[in-house]
LOPA-245636 format. One record per atom (N, C-alpha, C, O): residue number from 1; residue in one letter; atom name; x, y, z. Coordinates in pm, whole numbers, plus 32768, in hexadecimal, padded with zeros to 4 digits. Example, Ala and Ser with C-alpha at 12.3 -4.5 7.8 and 13.67 -1.06 7.14 Angstrom:
# residues 2
<pt k="1" r="A" a="N" c1="8527" c2="7DC7" c3="830C"/>
<pt k="1" r="A" a="CA" c1="84CE" c2="7E3E" c3="830C"/>
<pt k="1" r="A" a="C" c1="8528" c2="7EB6" c3="830C"/>
<pt k="1" r="A" a="O" c1="8590" c2="7EB4" c3="834E"/>
<pt k="2" r="S" a="N" c1="8505" c2="7F1F" c3="82C4"/>
<pt k="2" r="S" a="CA" c1="8557" c2="7F96" c3="82CA"/>
<pt k="2" r="S" a="C" c1="850A" c2="8003" c3="8313"/>
<pt k="2" r="S" a="O" c1="853D" c2="8072" c3="8324"/>
***
This chain:
# residues 82
<pt k="1" r="X" a="N" c1="7521" c2="55D7" c3="28FC"/>
<pt k="1" r="X" a="CA" c1="74FA" c2="5659" c3="28D8"/>
<pt k="1" r="X" a="C" c1="7563" c2="56B3" c3="294B"/>
<pt k="1" r="X" a="O" c1="7569" c2="566E" c3="29B1"/>
<pt k="2" r="X" a="N" c1="75A1" c2="5712" c3="2958"/>
<pt k="2" r="X" a="CA" c1="760A" c2="572D" c3="29E8"/>
<pt k="2" r="X" a="C" c1="75E4" c2="57D3" c3="29E8"/>
<pt k="2" r="X" a="O" c1="75F8" c2="5826" c3="298F"/>
<pt k="3" r="X" a="N" c1="75AD" c2="57E1" c3="2A62"/>
<pt k="3" r="X" a="CA" c1="7593" c2="583F" c3="2AA3"/>
<pt k="3" r="X" a="C" c1="75F9" c2="58C2" c3="2AE0"/>
<pt k="3" r="X" a="O" c1="7665" c2="58B7" c3="2B1B"/>
<pt k="4" r="X" a="N" c1="75C7" c2="5914" c3="2AC7"/>
<pt k="4" r="X" a="CA" c1="7668" c2="597C" c3="2AB1"/>
<pt k="4" r="X" a="C" c1="762F" c2="59BD" c3="2B59"/>
<pt k="4" r="X" a="O" c1="75DE" c2="5A19" c3="2B66"/>
<pt k="5" r="X" a="N" c1="766E" c2="5975" c3="2BC6"/>
<pt k="5" r="X" a="CA" c1="7642" c2="59B1" c3="2C2B"/>
<pt k="5" r="X" a="C" c1="7656" c2="5A71" c3="2C64"/>
<pt k="5" r="X" a="O" c1="762C" c2="5AA2" c3="2CCD"/>
<pt k="6" r="X" a="N" c1="76A1" c2="5AB5" c3="2BF3"/>
<pt k="6" r="X" a="CA" c1="76E8" c2="5B14" c3="2C0D"/>
<pt k="6" r="X" a="C" c1="7658" c2="5B84" c3="2C0C"/>
<pt k="6" r="X" a="O" c1="7659" c2="5BED" c3="2C4B"/>
<pt k="7" r="X" a="N" c1="75D6" c2="5B50" c3="2BB0"/>
<pt k="7" r="X" a="CA" c1="757B" c2="5BA1" c3="2BA3"/>
<pt k="7" r="X" a="C" c1="7518" c2="5B83" c3="2BE8"/>
<pt k="7" r="X" a="O" c1="74F9" c2="5B0C" c3="2BE9"/>
<pt k="8" r="X" a="N" c1="74D0" c2="5BD4" c3="2C2D"/>
<pt k="8" r="X" a="CA" c1="7428" c2="5BD3" c3="2C61"/>
<pt k="8" r="X" a="C" c1="73D5" c2="5B8F" c3="2C14"/>
<pt k="8" r="X" a="O" c1="73D3" c2="5B98" c3="2B9A"/>
<pt k="9" r="X" a="N" c1="7389" c2="5B46" c3="2C5B"/>
<pt k="9" r="X" a="CA" c1="7312" c2="5ABD" c3="2C05"/>
<pt k="9" r="X" a="C" c1="72A0" c2="5B59" c3="2BE8"/>
<pt k="9" r="X" a="O" c1="7259" c2="5B63" c3="2B84"/>
<pt k="10" r="X" a="N" c1="72A8" c2="5BBB" c3="2C50"/>
<pt k="10" r="X" a="CA" c1="7248" c2="5BFD" c3="2C41"/>
<pt k="10" r="X" a="C" c1="725E" c2="5C99" c3="2BCB"/>
<pt k="10" r="X" a="O" c1="7218" c2="5CFD" c3="2BBC"/>
<pt k="11" r="X" a="N" c1="72B6" c2="5C7B" c3="2BA0"/>
<pt k="11" r="X" a="CA" c1="72EC" c2="5CE3" c3="2B50"/>
<pt k="11" r="X" a="C" c1="7320" c2="5D8B" c3="2B87"/>
<pt k="11" r="X" a="O" c1="7342" c2="5DD4" c3="2B29"/>
<pt k="12" r="X" a="N" c1="7325" c2="5DAB" c3="2BCE"/>
<pt k="12" r="X" a="CA" c1="7331" c2="5DF6" c3="2C4F"/>
<pt k="12" r="X" a="C" c1="73B0" c2="5DB3" c3="2C90"/>
<pt k="12" r="X" a="O" c1="73B5" c2="5D45" c3="2CC6"/>
<pt k="13" r="X" a="N" c1="740D" c2="5E08" c3="2C81"/>
<pt k="13" r="X" a="CA" c1="7476" c2="5DEE" c3="2CEF"/>
<pt k="13" r="X" a="C" c1="7488" c2="5E11" c3="2D5D"/>
<pt k="13" r="X" a="O" c1="7479" c2="5E7F" c3="2D93"/>
<pt k="14" r="X" a="N" c1="74BA" c2="5D7F" c3="2D95"/>
<pt k="14" r="X" a="CA" c1="74BB" c2="5D88" c3="2E2C"/>
<pt k="14" r="X" a="C" c1="7446" c2="5D5D" c3="2E7F"/>
<pt k="14" r="X" a="O" c1="7443" c2="5D47" c3="2EF8"/>
<pt k="15" r="X" a="N" c1="73CF" c2="5D52" c3="2E11"/>
<pt k="15" r="X" a="CA" c1="7368" c2="5CF8" c3="2E4E"/>
<pt k="15" r="X" a="C" c1="7338" c2="5C9E" c3="2E06"/>
<pt k="15" r="X" a="O" c1="7307" c2="5CA5" c3="2D96"/>
<pt k="16" r="X" a="N" c1="734E" c2="5C20" c3="2E68"/>
<pt k="16" r="X" a="CA" c1="7335" c2="5B89" c3="2E2A"/>
<pt k="16" r="X" a="C" c1="72DB" c2="5B4E" c3="2E7F"/>
<pt k="16" r="X" a="O" c1="72C3" c2="5B56" c3="2EF8"/>
<pt k="17" r="X" a="N" c1="72A6" c2="5B04" c3="2E0D"/>
<pt k="17" r="X" a="CA" c1="7242" c2="5A84" c3="2E5C"/>
<pt k="17" r="X" a="C" c1="7265" c2="5A35" c3="2ECF"/>
<pt k="17" r="X" a="O" c1="72BE" c2="59EA" c3="2EA5"/>
<pt k="18" r="X" a="N" c1="724E" c2="5A19" c3="2F55"/>
<pt k="18" r="X" a="CA" c1="725E" c2="59F1" c3="2FC9"/>
<pt k="18" r="X" a="C" c1="7273" c2="5977" c3="2FAD"/>
<pt k="18" r="X" a="O" c1="7257" c2="5959" c3="3021"/>
<pt k="19" r="X" a="N" c1="7285" c2="592B" c3="2F89"/>
<pt k="19" r="X" a="CA" c1="7285" c2="5860" c3="2F6C"/>
<pt k="19" r="X" a="C" c1="7283" c2="5842" c3="2FF9"/>
<pt k="19" r="X" a="O" c1="723E" c2="57EC" c3="3030"/>
<pt k="20" r="X" a="N" c1="72C9" c2="5885" c3="3026"/>
<pt k="20" r="X" a="CA" c1="730C" c2="582C" c3="30D1"/>
<pt k="20" r="X" a="C" c1="72ED" c2="5859" c3="3153"/>
<pt k="20" r="X" a="O" c1="7317" c2="583A" c3="31C2"/>
<pt k="21" r="X" a="N" c1="7295" c2="58AA" c3="3129"/>
<pt k="21" r="X" a="CA" c1="7234" c2="58CA" c3="31AD"/>
<pt k="21" r="X" a="C" c1="71DB" c2="5864" c3="31D6"/>
<pt k="21" r="X" a="O" c1="7185" c2="5828" c3="3195"/>
<pt k="22" r="X" a="N" c1="720F" c2="5859" c3="3280"/>
<pt k="22" r="X" a="CA" c1="71A6" c2="57F1" c3="32AB"/>
<pt k="22" r="X" a="C" c1="713B" c2="5838" c3="32F1"/>
<pt k="22" r="X" a="O" c1="70EB" c2="5800" c3="333C"/>
<pt k="23" r="X" a="N" c1="713D" c2="58E1" c3="32CB"/>
<pt k="23" r="X" a="CA" c1="70A9" c2="5924" c3="330B"/>
<pt k="23" r="X" a="C" c1="704F" c2="5947" c3="32C8"/>
<pt k="23" r="X" a="O" c1="6FEB" c2="5982" c3="32F1"/>
<pt k="24" r="X" a="N" c1="706B" c2="5923" c3="3244"/>
<pt k="24" r="X" a="CA" c1="6FF4" c2="5934" c3="31BD"/>
<pt k="24" r="X" a="C" c1="701A" c2="598F" c3="319F"/>
<pt k="24" r="X" a="O" c1="6FAE" c2="59C0" c3="317F"/>
<pt k="25" r="X" a="N" c1="7094" c2="5A12" c3="317D"/>
<pt k="25" r="X" a="CA" c1="70B3" c2="5A83" c3="3140"/>
<pt k="25" r="X" a="C" c1="70AB" c2="5A74" c3="30A9"/>
<pt k="25" r="X" a="O" c1="709C" c2="59FC" c3="3091"/>
<pt k="26" r="X" a="N" c1="70AD" c2="5A99" c3="306F"/>
<pt k="26" r="X" a="CA" c1="706D" c2="5A9D" c3="2FF7"/>
<pt k="26" r="X" a="C" c1="70F3" c2="5AEE" c3="2FD5"/>
<pt k="26" r="X" a="O" c1="7147" c2="5A96" c3="2FC5"/>
<pt k="27" r="X" a="N" c1="7126" c2="5B53" c3="2FC6"/>
<pt k="27" r="X" a="CA" c1="7177" c2="5B8F" c3="2F87"/>
<pt k="27" r="X" a="C" c1="720A" c2="5BE3" c3="2FF2"/>
<pt k="27" r="X" a="O" c1="71EE" c2="5C18" c3="305D"/>
<pt k="28" r="X" a="N" c1="729A" c2="5BE0" c3="2FBE"/>
<pt k="28" r="X" a="CA" c1="72D8" c2="5C09" c3="302B"/>
<pt k="28" r="X" a="C" c1="7324" c2="5C83" c3="2FDB"/>
<pt k="28" r="X" a="O" c1="733E" c2="5C8B" c3="2F63"/>
<pt k="29" r="X" a="N" c1="733E" c2="5CD9" c3="303E"/>
<pt k="29" r="X" a="CA" c1="739D" c2="5D47" c3="300D"/>
<pt k="29" r="X" a="C" c1="7446" c2="5D06" c3="303E"/>
<pt k="29" r="X" a="O" c1="7447" c2="5CE7" c3="30B5"/>
<pt k="30" r="X" a="N" c1="74AC" c2="5CF4" c3="3006"/>
<pt k="30" r="X" a="CA" c1="7513" c2="5C95" c3="3064"/>
<pt k="30" r="X" a="C" c1="7592" c2="5CF6" c3="3016"/>
<pt k="30" r="X" a="O" c1="7595" c2="5D08" c3="2F9D"/>
<pt k="31" r="X" a="N" c1="75E6" c2="5D24" c3="3068"/>
<pt k="31" r="X" a="CA" c1="765A" c2="5D50" c3="2FEC"/>
<pt k="31" r="X" a="C" c1="76F5" c2="5CF7" c3="303D"/>
<pt k="31" r="X" a="O" c1="7707" c2="5CEB" c3="30B6"/>
<pt k="32" r="X" a="N" c1="7744" c2="5CCC" c3="2FDD"/>
<pt k="32" r="X" a="CA" c1="77B3" c2="5C53" c3="3013"/>
<pt k="32" r="X" a="C" c1="7835" c2="5CA1" c3="2FEF"/>
<pt k="32" r="X" a="O" c1="7852" c2="5CB8" c3="2F79"/>
<pt k="33" r="X" a="N" c1="7883" c2="5CC9" c3="3057"/>
<pt k="33" r="X" a="CA" c1="78F5" c2="5D10" c3="3060"/>
<pt k="33" r="X" a="C" c1="7975" c2="5CB1" c3="3090"/>
<pt k="33" r="X" a="O" c1="796B" c2="5C87" c3="3104"/>
<pt k="34" r="X" a="N" c1="79C3" c2="5C97" c3="3060"/>
<pt k="34" r="X" a="CA" c1="7A3F" c2="5C4C" c3="30BC"/>
<pt k="34" r="X" a="C" c1="7A0D" c2="5BB6" c3="30D3"/>
<pt k="34" r="X" a="O" c1="7A4B" c2="5B6F" c3="3123"/>
<pt k="35" r="X" a="N" c1="7991" c2="5B7C" c3="3086"/>
<pt k="35" r="X" a="CA" c1="7948" c2="5AEA" c3="30CC"/>
<pt k="35" r="X" a="C" c1="7927" c2="5B0C" c3="313E"/>
<pt k="35" r="X" a="O" c1="793D" c2="5AC1" c3="319D"/>
<pt k="36" r="X" a="N" c1="78E2" c2="5B94" c3="3150"/>
<pt k="36" r="X" a="CA" c1="7874" c2="5BB8" c3="31BF"/>
<pt k="36" r="X" a="C" c1="7801" c2="5BBD" c3="3189"/>
<pt k="36" r="X" a="O" c1="77D8" c2="5C13" c3="313B"/>
<pt k="37" r="X" a="N" c1="77C9" c2="5B5F" c3="31AF"/>
<pt k="37" r="X" a="CA" c1="7729" c2="5B9B" c3="31A2"/>
<pt k="37" r="X" a="C" c1="76CE" c2="5C0C" c3="31F6"/>
<pt k="37" r="X" a="O" c1="76B4" c2="5BF4" c3="326C"/>
<pt k="38" r="X" a="N" c1="769D" c2="5C8A" c3="31B6"/>
<pt k="38" r="X" a="CA" c1="767B" c2="5CEE" c3="3212"/>
<pt k="38" r="X" a="C" c1="75F6" c2="5CE6" c3="31CE"/>
<pt k="38" r="X" a="O" c1="75E8" c2="5D0D" c3="315A"/>
<pt k="39" r="X" a="N" c1="7589" c2="5CAD" c3="3221"/>
<pt k="39" r="X" a="CA" c1="74F7" c2="5C99" c3="31F2"/>
<pt k="39" r="X" a="C" c1="74BB" c2="5D24" c3="322E"/>
<pt k="39" r="X" a="O" c1="74BC" c2="5D48" c3="32A4"/>
<pt k="40" r="X" a="N" c1="748F" c2="5D5D" c3="31D0"/>
<pt k="40" r="X" a="CA" c1="7460" c2="5DFA" c3="31DE"/>
<pt k="40" r="X" a="C" c1="73D5" c2="5DDE" c3="3208"/>
<pt k="40" r="X" a="O" c1="73A9" c2="5E1D" c3="3269"/>
<pt k="41" r="X" a="N" c1="738B" c2="5D89" c3="31CD"/>
<pt k="41" r="X" a="CA" c1="72F8" c2="5D86" c3="31B5"/>
<pt k="41" r="X" a="C" c1="72C2" c2="5D14" c3="3174"/>
<pt k="41" r="X" a="O" c1="72ED" c2="5CF8" c3="3104"/>
<pt k="42" r="X" a="N" c1="7258" c2="5CBF" c3="31B5"/>
<pt k="42" r="X" a="CA" c1="720A" c2="5C66" c3="318E"/>
<pt k="42" r="X" a="C" c1="7189" c2="5C5B" c3="3199"/>
<pt k="42" r="X" a="O" c1="7161" c2="5C41" c3="320B"/>
<pt k="43" r="X" a="N" c1="7144" c2="5C65" c3="3152"/>
<pt k="43" r="X" a="CA" c1="7083" c2="5C50" c3="317A"/>
<pt k="43" r="X" a="C" c1="7064" c2="5C00" c3="30CF"/>
<pt k="43" r="X" a="O" c1="70A8" c2="5BCD" c3="3076"/>
<pt k="44" r="X" a="N" c1="6FDF" c2="5C1C" c3="30EA"/>
<pt k="44" r="X" a="CA" c1="6F8F" c2="5BFE" c3="305E"/>
<pt k="44" r="X" a="C" c1="6F59" c2="5C47" c3="2FF3"/>
<pt k="44" r="X" a="O" c1="6F33" c2="5C22" c3="2F84"/>
<pt k="45" r="X" a="N" c1="6F5C" c2="5CF9" c3="304A"/>
<pt k="45" r="X" a="CA" c1="6F20" c2="5D62" c3="2FF4"/>
<pt k="45" r="X" a="C" c1="6FBC" c2="5D84" c3="2F89"/>
<pt k="45" r="X" a="O" c1="702F" c2="5D85" c3="2FB5"/>
<pt k="46" r="X" a="N" c1="6F8A" c2="5DA1" c3="2EDE"/>
<pt k="46" r="X" a="CA" c1="6FDA" c2="5DC0" c3="2EB7"/>
<pt k="46" r="X" a="C" c1="6FFE" c2="5E25" c3="2E8D"/>
<pt k="46" r="X" a="O" c1="7060" c2="5E41" c3="2E47"/>
<pt k="47" r="X" a="N" c1="6FAD" c2="5E65" c3="2EB8"/>
<pt k="47" r="X" a="CA" c1="6FC7" c2="5EFC" c3="2ECE"/>
<pt k="47" r="X" a="C" c1="701B" c2="5F63" c3="2EF7"/>
<pt k="47" r="X" a="O" c1="7050" c2="5FCC" c3="2ED1"/>
<pt k="48" r="X" a="N" c1="7007" c2="5EE8" c3="2F8D"/>
<pt k="48" r="X" a="CA" c1="7060" c2="5F4F" c3="2FDB"/>
<pt k="48" r="X" a="C" c1="70DD" c2="5F18" c3="2FE0"/>
<pt k="48" r="X" a="O" c1="7140" c2="5F43" c3="301B"/>
<pt k="49" r="X" a="N" c1="70D1" c2="5EB6" c3="2F9C"/>
<pt k="49" r="X" a="CA" c1="7165" c2="5E53" c3="2F80"/>
<pt k="49" r="X" a="C" c1="7196" c2="5EA7" c3="2EEE"/>
<pt k="49" r="X" a="O" c1="720E" c2="5E9C" c3="2ED8"/>
<pt k="50" r="X" a="N" c1="7166" c2="5EDA" c3="2EB0"/>
<pt k="50" r="X" a="CA" c1="71B9" c2="5F53" c3="2E36"/>
<pt k="50" r="X" a="C" c1="71C9" c2="5FB0" c3="2E96"/>
<pt k="50" r="X" a="O" c1="7242" c2="5FC2" c3="2EA0"/>
<pt k="51" r="X" a="N" c1="7183" c2="6003" c3="2EF0"/>
<pt k="51" r="X" a="CA" c1="71E2" c2="6070" c3="2F1D"/>
<pt k="51" r="X" a="C" c1="723C" c2="6043" c3="2F58"/>
<pt k="51" r="X" a="O" c1="72A6" c2="6070" c3="2F2D"/>
<pt k="52" r="X" a="N" c1="724A" c2="5FE9" c3="2FBF"/>
<pt k="52" r="X" a="CA" c1="72C3" c2="5FD9" c3="3020"/>
<pt k="52" r="X" a="C" c1="7342" c2="5FAF" c3="2FA1"/>
<pt k="52" r="X" a="O" c1="73B9" c2="5FC5" c3="2FBA"/>
<pt k="53" r="X" a="N" c1="7310" c2="5F66" c3="2F07"/>
<pt k="53" r="X" a="CA" c1="73A4" c2="5F4D" c3="2EC9"/>
<pt k="53" r="X" a="C" c1="73D4" c2="5FB0" c3="2E84"/>
<pt k="53" r="X" a="O" c1="7447" c2="5FBB" c3="2E5A"/>
<pt k="54" r="X" a="N" c1="7363" c2="600E" c3="2E75"/>
<pt k="54" r="X" a="CA" c1="7365" c2="608E" c3="2E1A"/>
<pt k="54" r="X" a="C" c1="73EC" c2="60E9" c3="2EA1"/>
<pt k="54" r="X" a="O" c1="7451" c2="6114" c3="2E69"/>
<pt k="55" r="X" a="N" c1="73E5" c2="60FA" c3="2F21"/>
<pt k="55" r="X" a="CA" c1="741B" c2="612C" c3="2F62"/>
<pt k="55" r="X" a="C" c1="74AA" c2="6103" c3="2F8B"/>
<pt k="55" r="X" a="O" c1="7505" c2="6152" c3="2FA4"/>
<pt k="56" r="X" a="N" c1="74B2" c2="6074" c3="2F8F"/>
<pt k="56" r="X" a="CA" c1="750E" c2="6025" c3="2FA8"/>
<pt k="56" r="X" a="C" c1="757E" c2="603A" c3="2EF3"/>
<pt k="56" r="X" a="O" c1="75F7" c2="6028" c3="2EE9"/>
<pt k="57" r="X" a="N" c1="753A" c2="6057" c3="2EA2"/>
<pt k="57" r="X" a="CA" c1="7589" c2="6041" c3="2E44"/>
<pt k="57" r="X" a="C" c1="75C8" c2="60F5" c3="2E20"/>
<pt k="57" r="X" a="O" c1="7635" c2="611B" c3="2DF6"/>
<pt k="58" r="X" a="N" c1="7572" c2="612B" c3="2E3D"/>
<pt k="58" r="X" a="CA" c1="75A1" c2="61CA" c3="2E56"/>
<pt k="58" r="X" a="C" c1="761A" c2="61D6" c3="2E8C"/>
<pt k="58" r="X" a="O" c1="7680" c2="620A" c3="2E5E"/>
<pt k="59" r="X" a="N" c1="75FC" c2="6189" c3="2F26"/>
<pt k="59" r="X" a="CA" c1="76A2" c2="617F" c3="2F63"/>
<pt k="59" r="X" a="C" c1="76FB" c2="6160" c3="2F5F"/>
<pt k="59" r="X" a="O" c1="7758" c2="6193" c3="2F9C"/>
<pt k="60" r="X" a="N" c1="7707" c2="60D6" c3="2EF6"/>
<pt k="60" r="X" a="CA" c1="7755" c2="6079" c3="2EB5"/>
<pt k="60" r="X" a="C" c1="77AD" c2="60C6" c3="2E90"/>
<pt k="60" r="X" a="O" c1="7823" c2="60D5" c3="2EB2"/>
<pt k="61" r="X" a="N" c1="773E" c2="6117" c3="2E16"/>
<pt k="61" r="X" a="CA" c1="77A1" c2="6180" c3="2DA9"/>
<pt k="61" r="X" a="C" c1="7802" c2="61D4" c3="2E03"/>
<pt k="61" r="X" a="O" c1="787B" c2="61E6" c3="2DEF"/>
<pt k="62" r="X" a="N" c1="77C7" c2="61F8" c3="2E52"/>
<pt k="62" r="X" a="CA" c1="784E" c2="626A" c3="2EB4"/>
<pt k="62" r="X" a="C" c1="7883" c2="6211" c3="2ECD"/>
<pt k="62" r="X" a="O" c1="78AF" c2="61F2" c3="2E5F"/>
<pt k="63" r="X" a="N" c1="78AE" c2="61B1" c3="2F26"/>
<pt k="63" r="X" a="CA" c1="7922" c2="616C" c3="2F4F"/>
<pt k="63" r="X" a="C" c1="78D2" c2="60FC" c3="2FA0"/>
<pt k="63" r="X" a="O" c1="7857" c2="60FA" c3="2FA6"/>
<pt k="64" r="X" a="N" c1="7938" c2="608C" c3="2FEA"/>
<pt k="64" r="X" a="CA" c1="78FF" c2="6029" c3="303A"/>
<pt k="64" r="X" a="C" c1="78FA" c2="6059" c3="30B8"/>
<pt k="64" r="X" a="O" c1="789C" c2="6031" c3="30FD"/>
<pt k="65" r="X" a="N" c1="7960" c2="60BD" c3="30F6"/>
<pt k="65" r="X" a="CA" c1="7957" c2="60F7" c3="314E"/>
<pt k="65" r="X" a="C" c1="78DA" c2="6160" c3="316A"/>
<pt k="65" r="X" a="O" c1="78B5" c2="6178" c3="31DD"/>
<pt k="66" r="X" a="N" c1="78A5" c2="6194" c3="3107"/>
<pt k="66" r="X" a="CA" c1="7829" c2="61C0" c3="3133"/>
<pt k="66" r="X" a="C" c1="77A7" c2="6169" c3="3111"/>
<pt k="66" r="X" a="O" c1="7734" c2="6195" c3="310C"/>
<pt k="67" r="X" a="N" c1="77C7" c2="6100" c3="30FE"/>
<pt k="67" r="X" a="CA" c1="774F" c2="60B6" c3="3130"/>
<pt k="67" r="X" a="C" c1="7779" c2="6053" c3="319A"/>
<pt k="67" r="X" a="O" c1="7729" c2="5FF9" c3="31B3"/>
<pt k="68" r="X" a="N" c1="77E9" c2="6056" c3="31DC"/>
<pt k="68" r="X" a="CA" c1="77EF" c2="5FF8" c3="3247"/>
<pt k="68" r="X" a="C" c1="77C4" c2="6058" c3="329D"/>
<pt k="68" r="X" a="O" c1="7772" c2="6035" c3="32F2"/>
<pt k="69" r="X" a="N" c1="77F1" c2="60E0" c3="3298"/>
<pt k="69" r="X" a="CA" c1="77E2" c2="6132" c3="3324"/>
<pt k="69" r="X" a="C" c1="773B" c2="614A" c3="3338"/>
<pt k="69" r="X" a="O" c1="7715" c2="615A" c3="33AC"/>
<pt k="70" r="X" a="N" c1="76D0" c2="614D" c3="32C4"/>
<pt k="70" r="X" a="CA" c1="7649" c2="6175" c3="32B1"/>
<pt k="70" r="X" a="C" c1="7611" c2="60EC" c3="330C"/>
<pt k="70" r="X" a="O" c1="75C6" c2="60F3" c3="336D"/>
<pt k="71" r="X" a="N" c1="7641" c2="6083" c3="32DB"/>
<pt k="71" r="X" a="CA" c1="762C" c2="6029" c3="3302"/>
<pt k="71" r="X" a="C" c1="762D" c2="6030" c3="3374"/>
<pt k="71" r="X" a="O" c1="75BC" c2="6030" c3="33A5"/>
<pt k="72" r="X" a="N" c1="769C" c2="6038" c3="33D2"/>
<pt k="72" r="X" a="CA" c1="76B5" c2="6010" c3="3468"/>
<pt k="72" r="X" a="C" c1="7654" c2="60A5" c3="34B1"/>
<pt k="72" r="X" a="O" c1="761F" c2="60A8" c3="3520"/>
<pt k="73" r="X" a="N" c1="7656" c2="610E" c3="344E"/>
<pt k="73" r="X" a="CA" c1="762D" c2="6144" c3="34C8"/>
<pt k="73" r="X" a="C" c1="759A" c2="61CF" c3="34A4"/>
<pt k="73" r="X" a="O" c1="756F" c2="6230" c3="34E4"/>
<pt k="74" r="X" a="N" c1="7575" c2="618E" c3="3418"/>
<pt k="74" r="X" a="CA" c1="74F6" c2="61B4" c3="33F0"/>
<pt k="74" r="X" a="C" c1="7475" c2="6193" c3="33E0"/>
<pt k="74" r="X" a="O" c1="7408" c2="61C8" c3="33F6"/>
<pt k="75" r="X" a="N" c1="74AB" c2="6108" c3="33A3"/>
<pt k="75" r="X" a="CA" c1="7470" c2="6089" c3="3345"/>
<pt k="75" r="X" a="C" c1="73E1" c2="6099" c3="33A0"/>
<pt k="75" r="X" a="O" c1="737C" c2="60B1" c3="335E"/>
<pt k="76" r="X" a="N" c1="73D6" c2="6090" c3="341E"/>
<pt k="76" r="X" a="CA" c1="733A" c2="6042" c3="34B1"/>
<pt k="76" r="X" a="C" c1="7309" c2="60A6" c3="348D"/>
<pt k="76" r="X" a="O" c1="728F" c2="609E" c3="347B"/>
<pt k="77" r="X" a="N" c1="7356" c2="6147" c3="346C"/>
<pt k="77" r="X" a="CA" c1="72CA" c2="61B9" c3="34AF"/>
<pt k="77" r="X" a="C" c1="72B4" c2="61C6" c3="341B"/>
<pt k="77" r="X" a="O" c1="7243" c2="61F1" c3="3408"/>
<pt k="78" r="X" a="N" c1="72FB" c2="61B0" c3="33A2"/>
<pt k="78" r="X" a="CA" c1="72DD" c2="61B6" c3="332D"/>
<pt k="78" r="X" a="C" c1="7261" c2="6137" c3="32F5"/>
<pt k="78" r="X" a="O" c1="7220" c2="6149" c3="328E"/>
<pt k="79" r="X" a="N" c1="7259" c2="60F3" c3="3325"/>
<pt k="79" r="X" a="CA" c1="7230" c2="607D" c3="32EC"/>
<pt k="79" r="X" a="C" c1="7185" c2="60A3" c3="331B"/>
<pt k="79" r="X" a="O" c1="7125" c2="60AA" c3="32CE"/>
<pt k="80" r="X" a="N" c1="7187" c2="60B9" c3="33B7"/>
<pt k="80" r="X" a="CA" c1="7115" c2="60CC" c3="33B8"/>
<pt k="80" r="X" a="C" c1="70BE" c2="6159" c3="3390"/>
<pt k="80" r="X" a="O" c1="7045" c2="614F" c3="33A5"/>
<pt k="81" r="X" a="N" c1="70E4" c2="61BD" c3="3365"/>
<pt k="81" r="X" a="CA" c1="70CA" c2="6203" c3="3300"/>
<pt k="81" r="X" a="C" c1="706B" c2="61C2" c3="326B"/>
<pt k="81" r="X" a="O" c1="7004" c2="61D6" c3="322A"/>
<pt k="82" r="X" a="N" c1="70C6" c2="6181" c3="3273"/>
<pt k="82" r="X" a="CA" c1="709B" c2="6168" c3="31CB"/>
<pt k="82" r="X" a="C" c1="7023" c2="60F1" c3="31F7"/>
<pt k="82" r="X" a="O" c1="6FE1" c2="60B9" c3="319F"/>
***
């Protein structure tokens, strides 16, 4: 059986099971743009992961530039309020 790696294991776009975490995180929200990985959030609480993934999905639906601007300037403050 071949797994399709373009789909999320959780059924939520951008929210994946974090199999590579050396810190024990269960989930990761990651965006890949031009072969570069932008890890937005990683942790064990799936409800927070869903909120972060929904925010990322809404930004990516606008444009990659909108996501990158948010990632660089607003992400940390936004994550503290979640």
